[in-house]
MIPASE-911688 format. One line per 10 residues: number of its first residue (from 1); their letters; for each residue z, x, y of N, C-alpha, C. Coordinates in nm, 2 decimals. Atoms other than C-alpha are relative to their C-alpha. Last residue first. Layout:
N
NUM> a> Z/X/Y/Z/X/Y/Z/X/Y  ...
//
This chain:
322
322> emrflqlneg> -0.03/0.14/-0.01/-10.30/-3.07/-13.07/0.08/-0.04/-0.12  -0.13/0.04/0.07/-10.35/-2.70/-13.00/0.02/-0.15/0.03  -0.03/-0.09/0.11/-10.71/-2.58/-12.93/0.13/-0.04/-0.07  -0.05/-0.13/-0.04/-10.81/-2.89/-12.73/0.04/0.09/-0.12  0.08/-0.05/-0.12/-11.03/-3.19/-12.80/0.04/0.15/0.03  -0.07/-0.08/-0.09/-10.92/-3.31/-13.15/-0.09/0.05/0.12  0.07/-0.01/-0.13/-11.02/-3.58/-13.39/0.08/0.08/0.10  -0.07/-0.08/-0.09/-10.91/-3.60/-13.76/-0.09/0.01/0.13  0.07/-0.04/-0.12/-11.01/-3.83/-14.04/0.09/0.07/0.09  -0.03/0.07/-0.12/-10.92/-3.91/-14.40/-0.08/0.05/0.12
312> kvshryarfm> -0.10/-0.07/-0.08/-10.93/-3.66/-14.68/0.03/-0.06/0.13  -0.11/-0.03/0.07/-11.11/-3.87/-14.95/0.12/0.06/0.09  -0.03/0.11/0.08/-11.39/-4.05/-14.77/0.13/0.02/-0.09  0.03/-0.03/0.14/-11.39/-3.79/-14.50/0.05/-0.11/-0.09  -0.04/0.11/0.08/-11.41/-3.84/-14.12/-0.05/0.02/-0.15  0.07/0.03/0.13/-11.44/-3.55/-13.89/0.06/-0.12/-0.06  -0.06/0.11/0.08/-11.38/-3.46/-13.53/-0.07/-0.01/-0.13  0.04/0.01/0.14/-11.45/-3.19/-13.27/0.07/-0.11/-0.07  0.00/0.14/0.04/-11.45/-3.12/-12.90/-0.04/0.00/-0.14  0.12/0.05/0.05/-11.38/-2.74/-12.87/0.02/-0.15/-0.04
302> gptnfswaln> 0.00/0.13/0.07/-11.11/-2.55/-12.69/-0.14/-0.04/-0.05  -0.12/0.08/-0.01/-10.99/-2.23/-12.54/0.00/-0.14/-0.06  -0.02/0.05/-0.14/-11.29/-2.04/-12.68/0.13/-0.08/0.01  -0.07/-0.11/-0.06/-11.33/-1.84/-13.01/0.02/-0.03/0.15  0.05/-0.03/-0.14/-11.41/-2.14/-13.22/0.08/0.11/0.06  -0.06/-0.13/-0.05/-11.38/-2.25/-13.59/-0.06/0.02/0.14  0.05/-0.03/-0.13/-11.44/-2.58/-13.78/0.07/0.13/0.05  -0.06/-0.10/-0.08/-11.40/-2.66/-14.14/-0.06/0.00/0.14  0.03/0.00/-0.14/-11.46/-2.93/-14.40/0.06/0.12/0.07  -0.10/-0.07/-0.08/-11.46/-2.90/-14.78/-0.05/0.01/0.14
292> gykdlgimgg> -0.07/0.09/-0.09/-11.68/-3.16/-14.94/0.11/0.06/0.08  -0.12/0.06/0.07/-11.77/-2.96/-15.25/0.07/-0.09/0.10  0.05/0.10/0.10/-12.12/-2.88/-15.11/0.11/-0.07/-0.08  0.07/-0.06/0.12/-11.97/-2.72/-14.81/-0.03/-0.10/-0.10  -0.06/0.05/0.13/-11.89/-2.86/-14.47/-0.08/0.07/-0.11  0.08/0.00/0.12/-11.95/-2.74/-14.11/0.08/-0.06/-0.12  -0.06/0.10/0.09/-11.85/-2.70/-13.75/-0.08/0.01/-0.13  0.08/0.07/0.10/-11.91/-2.42/-13.51/0.08/-0.09/-0.09  -0.06/0.05/0.12/-11.78/-2.24/-13.21/-0.10/-0.06/-0.09  0.05/0.13/0.05/-11.86/-2.06/-12.89/0.08/-0.04/-0.12
282> egglnkidrl> -0.10/0.09/0.03/-11.84/-1.72/-12.72/-0.05/-0.13/-0.05  0.03/0.14/0.00/-12.05/-1.41/-12.69/0.12/-0.09/-0.03  -0.02/0.05/-0.13/-11.98/-1.05/-12.59/-0.02/-0.15/0.02  0.13/-0.02/-0.08/-12.12/-0.87/-12.89/0.02/-0.05/0.14  0.02/-0.14/-0.01/-11.77/-0.84/-13.04/-0.12/0.03/0.08  -0.10/-0.04/-0.11/-11.72/-1.22/-12.98/-0.02/0.15/0.03  0.05/0.05/-0.12/-12.03/-1.29/-13.19/0.08/0.04/0.12  0.11/-0.09/-0.03/-11.91/-1.06/-13.47/-0.06/-0.05/0.13  -0.05/-0.13/-0.04/-11.58/-1.24/-13.46/-0.11/0.09/0.04  -0.04/0.01/-0.14/-11.76/-1.57/-13.47/0.07/0.12/0.05
272> vtamasdlqq> 0.12/0.00/-0.09/-11.94/-1.47/-13.78/0.04/-0.01/0.14  0.06/-0.13/0.00/-11.62/-1.37/-13.96/-0.12/0.01/0.09  -0.08/-0.10/-0.08/-11.43/-1.67/-13.85/-0.07/0.13/0.00  0.02/0.03/-0.15/-11.70/-1.90/-13.98/0.07/0.10/0.09  0.14/-0.04/-0.03/-11.70/-1.73/-14.32/-0.03/-0.02/0.14  0.00/-0.15/-0.01/-11.32/-1.76/-14.33/-0.14/0.05/0.03  -0.06/-0.04/-0.13/-11.34/-2.13/-14.25/0.01/0.15/0.02  0.08/0.04/-0.11/-11.59/-2.19/-14.53/0.06/0.04/0.13  -0.02/0.14/-0.03/-11.41/-1.99/-14.80/-0.07/-0.03/0.14  -0.09/0.03/-0.10/-11.57/-1.65/-14.87/0.02/-0.16/0.01
262> geytwyaavs> -0.10/0.09/0.05/-11.74/-1.60/-15.20/0.11/-0.03/0.10  -0.13/-0.07/0.00/-11.93/-1.29/-15.08/0.12/-0.09/-0.04  0.01/-0.13/0.06/-12.28/-1.41/-15.17/0.13/0.08/0.00  0.08/-0.01/0.13/-12.27/-1.78/-15.12/0.02/0.13/-0.07  -0.05/0.10/0.10/-12.00/-1.84/-14.85/-0.06/0.03/-0.14  -0.14/-0.04/0.04/-12.09/-1.52/-14.66/0.06/-0.09/-0.10  0.01/-0.13/0.08/-12.46/-1.61/-14.68/0.14/0.05/-0.04  0.04/0.03/0.13/-12.40/-1.97/-14.56/0.00/0.12/-0.09  -0.11/0.07/0.06/-12.20/-1.85/-14.26/-0.04/-0.03/-0.15  -0.10/-0.10/0.04/-12.48/-1.61/-14.19/0.12/-0.06/-0.06
252> haavtrifye> 0.04/-0.05/0.13/-12.73/-1.90/-14.19/0.10/0.11/-0.05  -0.01/0.11/0.09/-12.55/-2.07/-13.90/-0.03/0.05/-0.15  -0.14/0.05/0.02/-12.50/-1.75/-13.70/0.01/-0.10/-0.12  0.05/0.10/0.09/-12.84/-1.57/-13.72/0.12/-0.08/-0.05  -0.07/-0.01/0.12/-12.64/-1.29/-13.55/-0.05/-0.10/-0.11  0.00/-0.14/0.05/-12.89/-1.24/-13.27/0.08/0.02/-0.13  0.13/-0.04/0.05/-12.96/-1.61/-13.24/0.01/0.14/-0.06  0.02/0.07/0.13/-12.59/-1.70/-13.21/-0.14/0.03/-0.06  -0.07/-0.07/0.09/-12.56/-1.43/-12.94/0.00/-0.06/-0.14  0.06/-0.13/0.02/-12.84/-1.57/-12.73/0.07/0.08/-0.11
242> gtgtcsigvn> 0.10/0.00/0.10/-12.70/-1.92/-12.77/-0.06/0.14/-0.04  0.10/-0.08/-0.07/-12.38/-1.88/-12.58/-0.11/0.04/-0.10  -0.05/-0.12/-0.07/-12.19/-2.16/-12.75/-0.11/0.07/0.08  0.00/0.02/-0.14/-12.24/-2.44/-13.00/0.06/0.13/0.07  -0.07/-0.10/-0.09/-12.31/-2.43/-13.37/-0.01/-0.05/0.15  0.05/0.03/-0.13/-12.39/-2.68/-13.65/0.08/0.08/0.10  -0.07/-0.05/-0.11/-12.35/-2.58/-14.02/-0.07/-0.04/0.13  0.07/0.04/-0.12/-12.42/-2.72/-14.36/0.07/0.04/0.12  -0.07/0.06/-0.12/-12.32/-2.54/-14.67/-0.09/-0.06/0.10  -0.11/-0.07/-0.06/-12.40/-2.41/-15.02/0.06/-0.08/0.11
232> ndnaytgagi> -0.06/-0.09/0.09/-12.66/-2.54/-15.27/0.12/0.08/0.06  -0.09/0.06/0.10/-12.73/-2.85/-15.07/0.07/0.10/-0.10  0.05/-0.03/0.13/-12.86/-2.63/-14.79/0.10/-0.07/-0.10  -0.05/0.08/0.11/-12.82/-2.70/-14.42/-0.07/0.03/-0.13  0.05/-0.04/0.14/-12.86/-2.48/-14.11/0.07/-0.10/-0.10  -0.01/0.11/0.09/-12.84/-2.53/-13.73/-0.05/0.05/-0.14  -0.09/0.11/-0.04/-12.78/-2.30/-13.44/0.02/-0.11/-0.10  -0.08/-0.06/-0.11/-12.92/-1.97/-13.58/0.10/-0.11/0.04  -0.06/-0.12/0.05/-13.07/-2.06/-13.92/0.09/0.06/0.11  -0.06/0.01/0.14/-13.31/-2.31/-13.78/0.05/0.13/-0.05
222> ipsdgirnwk> 0.05/-0.10/0.09/-13.36/-2.25/-13.41/0.07/-0.02/-0.13  0.12/0.05/0.07/-13.34/-2.56/-13.19/-0.05/0.10/-0.11  -0.01/0.14/0.05/-12.97/-2.50/-13.09/-0.13/-0.05/-0.07  0.00/0.00/0.14/-13.00/-2.12/-13.06/-0.01/-0.14/-0.06  -0.11/-0.05/0.06/-13.12/-2.10/-12.70/0.00/-0.01/-0.15  -0.04/0.08/0.13/-13.45/-2.15/-12.54/0.11/0.07/-0.06  -0.09/-0.07/0.10/-13.52/-2.04/-12.18/0.03/-0.09/-0.12  0.05/-0.02/0.13/-13.82/-2.23/-12.03/0.09/0.09/-0.10  0.10/0.10/0.04/-13.71/-2.19/-11.67/-0.06/0.04/-0.13  0.14/-0.03/-0.05/-13.42/-1.95/-11.64/-0.09/-0.11/-0.06
212> knfmggtsta> 0.09/-0.09/0.08/-13.08/-2.10/-11.72/-0.13/0.02/0.07  0.07/-0.09/-0.09/-12.86/-2.25/-11.45/-0.09/0.10/-0.07  0.00/0.03/-0.14/-12.63/-2.41/-11.71/-0.07/0.11/0.08  -0.10/-0.07/-0.09/-12.72/-2.31/-12.06/-0.02/-0.04/0.14  0.01/-0.14/-0.02/-12.89/-2.56/-12.29/0.10/0.06/0.10  0.07/-0.02/-0.12/-12.93/-2.93/-12.26/-0.01/0.15/0.03  -0.06/-0.06/-0.12/-12.83/-2.96/-12.62/-0.09/0.00/0.12  0.08/0.04/-0.12/-12.88/-3.12/-12.96/0.07/0.05/0.12  -0.06/-0.05/-0.12/-12.77/-3.00/-13.31/-0.09/-0.04/0.12  0.09/0.03/-0.12/-12.83/-3.15/-13.66/0.08/0.05/0.13
202> aaihgnrdla> -0.06/-0.06/-0.12/-12.71/-3.07/-14.01/-0.09/-0.03/0.12  0.09/-0.01/-0.12/-12.78/-3.24/-14.34/0.08/0.04/0.12  -0.05/-0.05/-0.13/-12.62/-3.21/-14.68/-0.11/-0.01/0.10  0.10/-0.07/-0.09/-12.71/-3.40/-15.00/0.07/0.03/0.13  -0.03/-0.15/0.00/-12.44/-3.47/-15.27/-0.10/0.07/0.09  0.09/-0.06/0.10/-12.58/-3.82/-15.35/0.02/0.15/0.00  -0.05/0.03/0.13/-12.29/-3.99/-15.17/-0.08/0.07/-0.11  0.01/0.14/0.04/-12.38/-3.81/-14.85/0.05/-0.02/-0.14  0.02/-0.01/0.14/-12.25/-3.49/-14.69/-0.01/-0.14/-0.05  -0.04/0.11/0.09/-12.29/-3.48/-14.32/-0.03/0.04/-0.14
192> vagvtghkdr> 0.04/-0.04/0.14/-12.31/-3.22/-14.04/0.06/-0.11/-0.09  -0.06/0.08/0.11/-12.31/-3.31/-13.67/-0.05/0.06/-0.13  0.05/-0.03/0.14/-12.38/-3.14/-13.34/0.07/-0.08/-0.10  -0.06/0.09/0.10/-12.34/-3.18/-12.96/-0.07/0.03/-0.14  0.10/0.01/0.11/-12.37/-2.93/-12.68/0.06/-0.08/-0.11  0.02/0.13/0.06/-12.10/-3.02/-12.44/-0.12/-0.01/-0.09  0.01/0.00/0.14/-12.00/-2.74/-12.21/-0.02/-0.14/-0.06  -0.04/0.13/0.06/-12.08/-2.73/-11.85/-0.02/0.01/-0.15  0.09/0.09/0.08/-12.09/-2.37/-11.75/0.06/-0.13/-0.02  -0.06/0.04/0.12/-11.88/-2.21/-11.47/-0.09/-0.10/-0.07
182> kiqeqirkyg> 0.03/-0.09/0.11/-12.09/-2.03/-11.22/0.05/-0.05/-0.13  -0.13/-0.02/0.07/-12.10/-2.30/-10.95/-0.03/0.08/-0.13  0.00/-0.12/0.09/-12.42/-2.25/-10.77/0.13/0.03/-0.06  -0.11/-0.09/-0.05/-12.34/-2.52/-10.50/0.01/0.13/-0.08  0.02/-0.03/-0.14/-12.67/-2.69/-10.56/0.10/0.09/0.05  0.11/-0.10/0.00/-12.63/-2.65/-10.94/-0.03/0.03/0.15  -0.05/-0.13/0.05/-12.29/-2.82/-10.92/-0.11/0.10/0.01  -0.08/-0.06/-0.10/-12.42/-3.10/-10.70/0.05/0.14/-0.04  0.09/-0.05/-0.10/-12.69/-3.18/-10.96/0.08/0.07/0.12  0.06/-0.12/0.05/-12.43/-3.20/-11.23/-0.10/0.06/0.10
172> kpdyfyasde> -0.10/-0.11/0.01/-12.22/-3.44/-11.03/-0.06/0.13/-0.05  -0.04/-0.05/-0.14/-12.51/-3.65/-10.93/0.09/0.11/-0.01  -0.14/0.01/0.00/-12.64/-3.68/-11.30/0.05/0.06/0.14  -0.06/-0.05/-0.13/-13.01/-3.75/-11.32/0.15/-0.02/0.00  -0.08/-0.12/0.03/-13.13/-3.79/-11.68/0.08/0.05/0.12  -0.09/0.03/0.11/-13.27/-4.14/-11.63/0.10/0.11/-0.03  -0.11/0.08/-0.05/-13.41/-4.05/-11.29/0.10/-0.04/-0.11  -0.11/-0.09/-0.04/-13.62/-3.77/-11.45/0.12/-0.08/0.05  0.04/-0.09/-0.11/-13.85/-4.02/-11.63/0.13/0.07/0.05  -0.07/0.03/-0.13/-13.77/-4.16/-11.97/-0.05/0.10/0.11
162> mslgyhqali> 0.02/-0.10/-0.10/-13.95/-4.18/-12.30/0.06/-0.04/0.13  -0.03/0.04/-0.14/-13.84/-4.38/-12.60/-0.01/0.12/0.09  -0.13/-0.03/-0.04/-14.01/-4.27/-12.93/0.02/-0.04/0.15  -0.07/0.11/-0.06/-14.33/-4.46/-13.01/0.15/0.03/0.03  -0.07/0.07/0.10/-14.50/-4.22/-13.25/0.10/-0.11/0.05  0.10/0.06/0.09/-14.76/-4.11/-13.00/0.07/-0.08/-0.11  0.06/0.12/-0.06/-14.49/-4.07/-12.74/-0.09/-0.06/-0.09  -0.10/0.11/-0.01/-14.29/-3.83/-12.96/-0.06/-0.13/0.06  -0.03/0.05/0.14/-14.60/-3.63/-13.05/0.10/-0.11/0.01  0.12/0.08/0.04/-14.70/-3.60/-12.68/0.02/-0.06/-0.14
152> eagagalmvh> 0.00/0.13/-0.06/-14.35/-3.50/-12.59/-0.12/-0.08/-0.03  -0.10/0.08/0.07/-14.34/-3.22/-12.85/0.01/-0.14/0.06  0.05/0.03/0.13/-14.67/-3.08/-12.72/0.10/-0.09/-0.08  0.10/0.11/-0.01/-14.56/-3.10/-12.36/-0.04/-0.04/-0.14  0.06/0.06/-0.13/-14.26/-2.88/-12.41/-0.09/-0.12/-0.02  -0.07/-0.02/-0.13/-14.20/-2.72/-12.75/-0.08/-0.07/0.11  0.09/0.02/-0.10/-14.27/-2.80/-13.12/0.07/0.01/0.14  -0.04/0.01/-0.14/-14.08/-2.66/-13.40/-0.11/-0.02/0.09  -0.15/-0.01/-0.01/-14.09/-2.69/-13.78/0.04/-0.02/0.14  -0.06/-0.11/-0.08/-14.46/-2.79/-13.83/0.16/-0.01/-0.01
142> kssdmvlraa> -0.01/-0.12/0.09/-14.64/-2.99/-14.09/0.07/0.11/0.06  0.09/-0.11/-0.03/-14.58/-3.31/-13.90/0.02/0.11/-0.10  0.14/0.04/-0.02/-14.43/-3.65/-13.96/-0.10/0.10/0.05  0.05/0.10/0.09/-14.09/-3.60/-14.12/-0.15/-0.03/0.02  -0.03/-0.03/0.14/-13.96/-3.28/-13.96/-0.08/-0.09/-0.10  0.07/-0.12/0.04/-14.13/-3.32/-13.63/0.02/0.03/-0.15  0.14/0.04/0.01/-14.01/-3.68/-13.62/-0.08/0.12/-0.03  0.01/0.07/0.13/-13.65/-3.57/-13.69/-0.15/-0.03/-0.02  -0.01/-0.11/0.10/-13.68/-3.32/-13.40/-0.02/-0.06/-0.14  0.13/-0.07/-0.01/-13.80/-3.61/-13.18/0.00/0.11/-0.10
132> sipnkirrvg> 0.10/0.08/0.07/-13.50/-3.81/-13.30/-0.14/0.06/0.01  -0.03/-0.02/0.15/-13.27/-3.52/-13.20/-0.10/-0.09/-0.08  0.07/-0.12/0.06/-13.44/-3.52/-12.85/0.03/0.02/-0.15  -0.09/-0.06/0.11/-13.32/-3.87/-12.77/-0.07/0.11/-0.07  -0.13/0.06/-0.01/-13.46/-4.00/-12.44/0.10/0.06/-0.10  -0.04/0.07/0.13/-13.76/-3.77/-12.45/0.14/-0.04/0.01  0.02/0.14/-0.02/-13.88/-3.68/-12.09/0.04/-0.08/-0.13  -0.06/0.05/-0.12/-13.79/-3.32/-12.04/0.00/-0.15/0.02  0.05/0.13/-0.03/-13.85/-3.12/-12.36/0.07/-0.06/0.12  0.05/0.01/-0.14/-13.79/-2.75/-12.36/-0.06/-0.13/0.03
122> avagsnlshg> -0.06/-0.09/-0.10/-13.75/-2.72/-12.74/-0.07/-0.02/0.14  0.08/0.01/-0.13/-13.81/-2.95/-13.03/0.08/0.09/0.10  -0.06/-0.04/-0.12/-13.70/-2.89/-13.39/-0.09/-0.03/0.12  0.08/0.03/-0.11/-13.77/-3.00/-13.75/0.08/0.03/0.13  -0.07/0.00/-0.13/-13.64/-2.91/-14.09/-0.10/-0.03/0.11  0.09/0.04/-0.11/-13.73/-2.94/-14.46/0.08/0.00/0.13  0.01/-0.11/-0.10/-13.49/-2.75/-14.68/-0.10/-0.03/0.10  0.14/-0.05/0.01/-13.56/-3.03/-14.94/-0.02/0.13/0.08  0.06/0.03/0.13/-13.20/-3.13/-15.01/-0.13/0.07/-0.02  -0.04/-0.10/0.09/-13.04/-2.96/-14.71/-0.05/-0.02/-0.14
112> dmisadmeqq> -0.04/0.07/0.12/-13.23/-3.16/-14.46/0.03/0.10/-0.11  0.04/-0.06/0.13/-13.23/-2.99/-14.13/0.05/-0.08/-0.11  -0.06/0.07/0.11/-13.23/-3.11/-13.77/-0.05/0.06/-0.13  0.05/-0.03/0.14/-13.30/-2.94/-13.44/0.08/-0.08/-0.10  -0.07/0.06/0.12/-13.26/-3.01/-13.07/-0.07/0.04/-0.13  0.03/-0.06/0.13/-13.35/-2.86/-12.73/0.07/-0.08/-0.10  -0.08/0.03/0.11/-13.36/-3.02/-12.38/-0.05/0.06/-0.13  0.08/-0.03/0.12/-13.49/-2.90/-12.05/0.09/-0.01/-0.12  -0.07/0.01/0.13/-13.34/-3.05/-11.73/-0.11/0.03/-0.11  0.07/0.08/0.10/-13.47/-2.94/-11.39/0.08/0.00/-0.12
102> aksnyvsgrg> -0.05/0.13/-0.01/-13.29/-2.80/-11.08/-0.07/-0.10/-0.09  0.09/0.07/-0.09/-13.51/-2.49/-11.08/0.04/-0.15/0.02  0.00/-0.07/-0.13/-13.24/-2.26/-11.21/-0.09/-0.07/0.10  0.04/-0.15/0.00/-13.18/-2.50/-11.50/-0.01/0.05/0.14  0.12/-0.03/-0.08/-12.98/-2.83/-11.48/-0.03/0.15/-0.02  -0.02/-0.08/-0.12/-12.73/-2.95/-11.74/-0.14/0.03/0.06  0.04/-0.14/0.00/-12.81/-3.23/-11.99/0.01/0.07/0.13  -0.10/-0.08/-0.08/-12.60/-3.55/-11.96/-0.04/0.15/0.01  -0.02/0.05/-0.13/-12.88/-3.79/-12.07/0.09/0.09/0.09  0.06/0.12/-0.04/-12.98/-3.59/-12.37/0.02/-0.03/0.14
92> anfmscdeli> 0.11/0.03/0.09/-12.73/-3.32/-12.44/-0.06/-0.13/0.04  0.12/-0.08/-0.04/-12.46/-3.15/-12.24/-0.11/-0.02/-0.10  0.04/-0.11/0.09/-12.21/-3.43/-12.30/-0.12/0.07/0.05  -0.11/-0.10/0.00/-12.04/-3.66/-12.05/-0.03/0.12/-0.08  0.02/-0.10/-0.10/-12.37/-3.84/-11.98/0.11/0.10/0.01  -0.12/0.00/-0.09/-12.35/-4.04/-12.30/-0.01/0.12/0.09  0.00/0.11/-0.10/-12.68/-4.13/-12.46/0.11/0.00/0.10  0.11/-0.03/-0.10/-12.71/-3.79/-12.63/-0.01/-0.11/0.11  -0.05/-0.11/-0.09/-12.37/-3.85/-12.79/-0.11/0.04/0.10  -0.11/0.05/-0.08/-12.48/-4.18/-12.94/0.05/0.10/0.10
82> nlcaevadva> 0.06/0.09/-0.10/-12.81/-4.04/-13.06/0.10/-0.06/0.09  0.03/-0.07/-0.12/-12.61/-3.76/-13.22/-0.08/-0.08/0.10  -0.11/-0.06/-0.07/-12.44/-3.98/-13.46/-0.03/0.06/0.13  -0.06/0.11/-0.06/-12.75/-4.17/-13.56/0.12/0.04/0.08  0.08/0.04/-0.12/-12.93/-3.84/-13.63/0.06/-0.12/0.07  -0.01/-0.09/-0.10/-12.64/-3.71/-13.84/-0.09/-0.03/0.12  -0.13/0.00/-0.06/-12.61/-4.02/-14.05/0.01/0.10/0.12  -0.02/0.11/-0.08/-12.98/-4.06/-14.12/0.13/0.00/0.08  0.10/-0.01/-0.12/-13.01/-3.71/-14.24/0.01/-0.11/0.09  -0.07/-0.09/-0.10/-12.69/-3.75/-14.46/-0.09/0.02/0.12
72> sggrslieyg> 0.02/-0.15/0.02/-12.86/-4.04/-14.63/0.07/0.08/0.11  0.11/-0.05/-0.08/-12.73/-4.40/-14.65/0.00/0.15/-0.01  0.09/-0.07/0.09/-12.51/-4.52/-14.94/-0.12/0.06/0.08  0.09/0.10/0.06/-12.33/-4.78/-14.73/-0.10/0.06/-0.10  -0.08/0.09/0.08/-12.04/-4.54/-14.67/-0.08/-0.11/-0.07  -0.03/-0.07/0.12/-12.28/-4.28/-14.54/0.07/-0.09/-0.10  0.13/-0.02/0.07/-12.42/-4.51/-14.28/0.03/0.06/-0.13  0.04/0.13/0.05/-12.07/-4.61/-14.18/-0.13/0.00/-0.08  -0.07/0.03/0.12/-11.97/-4.25/-14.15/-0.03/-0.13/-0.06  0.05/-0.08/0.11/-12.24/-4.18/-13.90/0.07/-0.03/-0.13
62> tdmalkltdr> 0.14/0.05/0.02/-12.14/-4.47/-13.68/-0.06/0.08/-0.11  -0.01/0.12/0.08/-11.77/-4.38/-13.72/-0.14/-0.06/-0.03  -0.04/-0.03/0.14/-11.83/-4.03/-13.60/0.00/-0.12/-0.09  0.10/-0.07/0.07/-12.03/-4.14/-13.30/0.03/0.03/-0.14  0.11/0.09/0.02/-11.78/-4.40/-13.20/-0.11/0.07/-0.07  -0.03/0.09/0.11/-11.50/-4.16/-13.25/-0.11/-0.10/-0.03  0.00/-0.07/0.12/-11.66/-3.90/-13.03/0.03/-0.08/-0.12  0.14/-0.02/0.03/-11.72/-4.16/-12.76/-0.02/0.08/-0.13  0.06/0.13/0.04/-11.36/-4.28/-12.76/-0.15/0.02/-0.04  -0.05/0.04/0.13/-11.22/-3.93/-12.76/-0.07/-0.13/-0.05
52> yaqastsdir> 0.06/-0.09/0.10/-11.44/-3.82/-12.47/0.04/-0.04/-0.14  0.14/0.03/0.01/-11.34/-4.13/-12.27/-0.07/0.09/-0.10  0.01/0.12/0.08/-10.97/-4.07/-12.35/-0.15/-0.04/-0.02  -0.03/-0.04/0.14/-11.00/-3.71/-12.22/-0.01/-0.12/-0.09  0.11/-0.07/0.06/-11.17/-3.84/-11.91/0.02/0.04/-0.14  0.10/0.10/0.01/-10.89/-4.08/-11.83/-0.13/0.06/-0.07  -0.02/0.08/0.11/-10.63/-3.82/-11.91/-0.10/-0.11/-0.02  -0.10/0.11/-0.03/-10.77/-3.57/-11.67/0.01/-0.09/-0.12  0.06/0.13/0.03/-10.95/-3.26/-11.81/0.11/-0.11/0.02  0.13/0.00/-0.07/-10.87/-2.91/-11.67/-0.07/-0.14/-0.03
42> datiygaggh> -0.02/-0.01/-0.14/-10.50/-2.90/-11.76/-0.13/-0.02/0.08  -0.06/0.13/-0.05/-10.56/-3.02/-12.11/0.02/0.00/0.15  -0.15/0.00/0.01/-10.79/-2.73/-12.19/0.05/-0.13/0.07  -0.05/0.14/0.02/-11.16/-2.71/-12.26/0.15/0.01/-0.02  -0.13/0.00/-0.06/-11.29/-2.38/-12.14/0.05/-0.14/0.01  -0.01/-0.07/-0.13/-11.57/-2.37/-12.39/0.14/0.00/0.06  -0.12/-0.09/-0.01/-11.69/-2.55/-12.70/0.00/0.07/0.13  0.01/-0.12/-0.08/-11.93/-2.84/-12.74/0.13/0.07/0.00  0.06/0.04/-0.13/-11.92/-3.20/-12.86/0.01/0.12/0.09  -0.05/-0.07/-0.12/-11.87/-3.14/-13.23/-0.06/-0.04/0.13
32> iiiafgaedv> 0.08/-0.01/-0.13/-11.91/-3.35/-13.54/0.07/0.09/0.10  -0.08/-0.08/-0.09/-11.80/-3.37/-13.91/-0.09/0.02/0.13  0.08/-0.05/-0.12/-11.93/-3.63/-14.15/0.10/0.07/0.09  -0.07/-0.03/-0.13/-11.81/-3.70/-14.50/-0.09/0.03/0.11  0.10/-0.01/-0.10/-11.88/-3.81/-14.86/0.07/0.02/0.14  0.01/0.12/-0.09/-11.68/-3.77/-15.17/-0.12/0.01/0.09  0.06/-0.04/-0.13/-11.64/-3.42/-15.30/0.00/-0.12/0.09  -0.09/0.04/-0.11/-11.41/-3.53/-15.58/-0.05/0.03/0.14  -0.03/0.14/0.01/-11.67/-3.52/-15.86/0.09/-0.05/0.11  0.12/0.08/-0.02/-11.80/-3.19/-15.74/0.03/-0.15/0.00
22> ensqpncacl> 0.02/0.00/-0.14/-11.45/-3.04/-15.72/-0.13/-0.08/0.04  -0.08/0.11/-0.06/-11.38/-3.15/-16.08/-0.03/-0.01/0.15  0.04/0.12/0.06/-11.66/-2.92/-16.21/0.07/-0.12/0.06  0.09/0.08/-0.09/-11.61/-2.64/-15.96/-0.03/-0.14/-0.06  -0.07/0.06/-0.11/-11.31/-2.48/-16.13/-0.08/-0.10/0.09  0.08/0.00/-0.11/-11.50/-2.42/-16.46/0.07/-0.08/0.12  -0.03/-0.12/-0.09/-11.24/-2.34/-16.71/-0.09/0.01/0.12  -0.14/0.01/-0.05/-11.23/-2.69/-16.87/0.03/0.12/0.10  -0.01/0.10/-0.09/-11.61/-2.70/-16.90/0.14/0.00/0.07  0.08/-0.04/-0.11/-11.63/-2.36/-17.07/0.02/-0.11/0.11
12> lctslvillf> -0.07/-0.10/-0.07/-11.35/-2.46/-17.31/-0.07/0.05/0.13  -0.12/0.07/-0.07/-11.52/-2.78/-17.40/0.08/0.10/0.08  0.06/0.08/-0.11/-11.85/-2.59/-17.47/0.12/-0.07/0.07  0.04/-0.10/-0.10/-11.67/-2.33/-17.69/-0.05/-0.08/0.13  -0.12/-0.05/-0.06/-11.50/-2.61/-17.89/-0.03/0.10/0.12  -0.06/0.11/-0.08/-11.83/-2.78/-17.95/0.13/0.05/0.07  0.08/0.03/-0.12/-12.00/-2.46/-18.05/0.06/-0.10/0.09  -0.02/-0.11/-0.10/-11.71/-2.36/-18.28/-0.08/-0.02/0.12  -0.13/0.02/-0.06/-11.73/-2.71/-18.45/0.03/0.11/0.10  0.01/0.11/-0.09/-12.10/-2.67/-18.51/0.13/-0.02/0.08
2> km> 0.07/-0.05/-0.11/-12.06/-2.33/-18.67/0.00/-0.11/0.11  -0.10/-0.09/-0.07/-11.79/-2.48/-18.90/-0.07/0.06/0.13
//
């Protein structure tokens, strides 16, 4: 009789656990962003809009294909951002904006939600794909962040592709800084993935703030501010005015609201972005939780974003209302 009661109690506990089925149905997914800002249909011509869509889809599909073959979330987000870094339309890698000295300095970070291991580079100028350098810091060093020449020496030592300034040169971007246009170029890139094993990874790459002071570092390479991943809760990648995302520890704050206050992912994002807006900042973020729920949120007119989910399908949007 005691045995029967134990069995019945166990069955009732399983049936009443709302997360048991959610885990089984989480599937695998990747969600990406290409920056938030004054992105509206009247400011981007149809040809450019289609080019953005095509590149975002290529990056999304590349990451998704890795996941579909059983690859890791870490591999998926790195491959996804490599494509966006190689496209001069985004403020990352080849398309990075210029600082106040007409130079480009790039930041990137990546985090493995399974081990909580992470890597970042800041202020690099010659590394073709900063996100791969961040991955190298995570996998091949005992450090979390390397900056400037130190990061470049490590990248070169391990055979990452290096480029001179001519590779990163964008005539339109240089003209903008020469004319001291105040409007920022938006296009920080990020990705978050959930693989078949239930592991989460997040990554972010950027050229930073337009016309920034030399050696300024934003939130993108800072774990917990611009990037965060933890298999126990969520993965997040942010974009926007980095100083405010640092001050609110934005990415980790979303995880905290999700974990400790029981907020849904979209609600947790909205809470953090409200705090950022109240401080005077703007931007957005993407993410997914351990159950495969996807979300994005932004307090700007638009944000390039897309996702592809093994159960929920795919979605790609540039503007606020589409």
